[in-house]
C-alpha positions as CSV (number, residue, x, y, z in Angstrom):
1,M,-38.7,100.2,-10.5
2,V,-37.9,100.6,-6.9
3,M,-34.8,98.0,-5.5
4,V,-34.2,97.6,-2.0
5,R,-31.1,95.9,-0.6
6,G,-30.0,94.4,-4.2
7,K,-33.7,93.3,-5.0
8,V,-36.6,94.4,-6.7
9,R,-39.6,95.2,-4.4
10,L,-42.1,97.6,-6.7
11,V,-42.4,97.2,-10.2
12,S,-45.1,99.0,-12.9
13,P,-47.4,96.4,-14.4
14,R,-46.0,97.5,-17.7
15,L,-42.3,96.1,-16.4
16,L,-44.3,93.1,-15.2
17,D,-45.8,92.4,-18.3
18,R,-42.4,92.7,-20.1
19,T,-40.3,90.9,-17.7
20,S,-39.9,87.2,-17.7
21,T,-37.6,86.9,-14.4
22,L,-40.4,88.0,-12.1
23,D,-42.7,85.7,-11.6
24,A,-46.8,87.1,-11.9
25,E,-47.7,85.0,-9.4
26,D,-45.4,86.6,-6.5
27,W,-46.6,90.0,-6.5
28,H,-49.4,91.8,-5.0
29,P,-51.1,94.7,-6.6
30,V,-50.9,98.3,-4.9
31,H,-52.4,101.5,-5.2
32,V,-49.7,104.3,-5.2
33,E,-51.5,107.7,-4.5
34,G,-50.8,109.5,-7.3
35,R,-49.0,106.7,-9.6
36,G,-51.7,104.8,-10.0
37,K,-51.5,100.6,-9.8
38,W,-48.1,99.2,-9.0
39,F,-46.7,95.7,-8.1
40,T,-44.8,94.5,-4.4
41,N,-43.4,91.0,-3.8
42,V,-44.0,91.5,-0.3
43,N,-47.4,90.0,1.4
44,L,-48.9,93.1,2.0
45,P,-51.5,91.3,3.9
46,S,-49.0,89.3,6.1
47,L,-47.6,92.7,6.7
48,H,-51.1,94.5,7.8
49,E,-51.8,91.5,9.9
50,H,-48.6,91.9,11.5
51,S,-48.2,95.5,12.1
52,I,-52.0,95.4,13.8
53,R,-50.2,92.8,16.1
54,V,-47.5,94.6,17.0
55,L,-48.7,97.8,17.1
56,G,-52.9,97.1,18.1
57,P,-55.8,98.5,16.9
58,E,-56.0,101.2,17.9
59,S,-52.9,102.7,16.3
60,L,-55.0,103.1,13.3
61,L,-57.3,105.0,15.3
62,R,-54.8,107.4,16.5
63,L,-53.5,107.9,12.8
64,K,-56.8,108.9,11.7
65,R,-57.2,111.5,14.3
66,A,-53.9,112.9,13.9
67,A,-54.3,112.9,9.8
68,G,-58.0,115.1,10.0
69,P,-61.1,114.4,7.9
70,E,-59.6,114.3,4.8
71,G,-56.3,112.5,5.8
72,A,-58.7,109.9,7.9
73,A,-60.5,109.3,4.5
74,K,-57.9,108.3,2.4
75,L,-56.8,105.9,5.3
76,D,-60.3,104.2,5.1
77,R,-59.6,103.9,1.4
78,A,-56.0,102.2,1.8
79,P,-55.9,98.7,2.2
80,T,-52.8,98.4,4.3
81,L,-51.5,99.7,7.4
82,I,-47.6,100.7,6.8
83,V,-45.9,102.6,9.7
84,V,-42.2,103.6,8.4
85,S,-40.0,105.3,11.4
86,C,-36.5,105.8,11.3
87,M,-34.0,107.6,13.8
88,L,-31.9,110.6,12.4
89,G,-28.5,111.6,13.5
90,G,-25.5,113.6,13.1
91,D,-22.1,112.4,12.2
92,P,-20.2,111.3,14.9
93,P,-17.4,114.4,15.3
94,E,-15.0,112.1,14.3
95,T,-16.1,111.6,10.8
96,V,-17.2,115.4,10.3
97,E,-13.5,116.5,11.1
98,A,-11.9,114.3,8.2
99,Q,-14.3,115.4,5.6
100,Q,-13.6,118.9,7.0
101,R,-9.5,117.6,6.7
102,L,-10.0,116.3,2.8
103,R,-12.4,118.8,1.8
104,P,-9.9,121.0,-0.5
105,P,-9.0,124.8,0.2
106,P,-11.0,128.0,-0.9
107,P,-9.7,129.3,-3.8
108,P,-8.0,132.4,-3.5
109,Q,-9.8,135.4,-3.3
110,P,-9.3,138.0,-5.7
111,K,-7.8,141.5,-4.7
112,L,-10.0,144.3,-5.0
113,E,-9.0,147.1,-5.7
114,P,-10.3,150.5,-6.2
115,S,-10.7,152.0,-10.0
């Protein structure tokens, strides 16, 4: 089971069968590479249409070119194009300083004397 912002978004077929609180009609099958069949309550066909509308139809072609022959074959089998992006940034300096002030001091080093 995968939860995002407190909501269940991905479940195994076994869990979907056993859980009465999840309405099976709202869940769409999705094949997860190396993990088999799972179910998501994200409307994948709508997500695919929206991503093509936003990114343009040539985005899949560019992705296939970048993936190479083996990756392109996997993309041909994929029913939905999902793009994920993120921007990573470091902590602001004041956060780093606050973390350093809260960090406990290092333990004292034992004095080594020649034997």
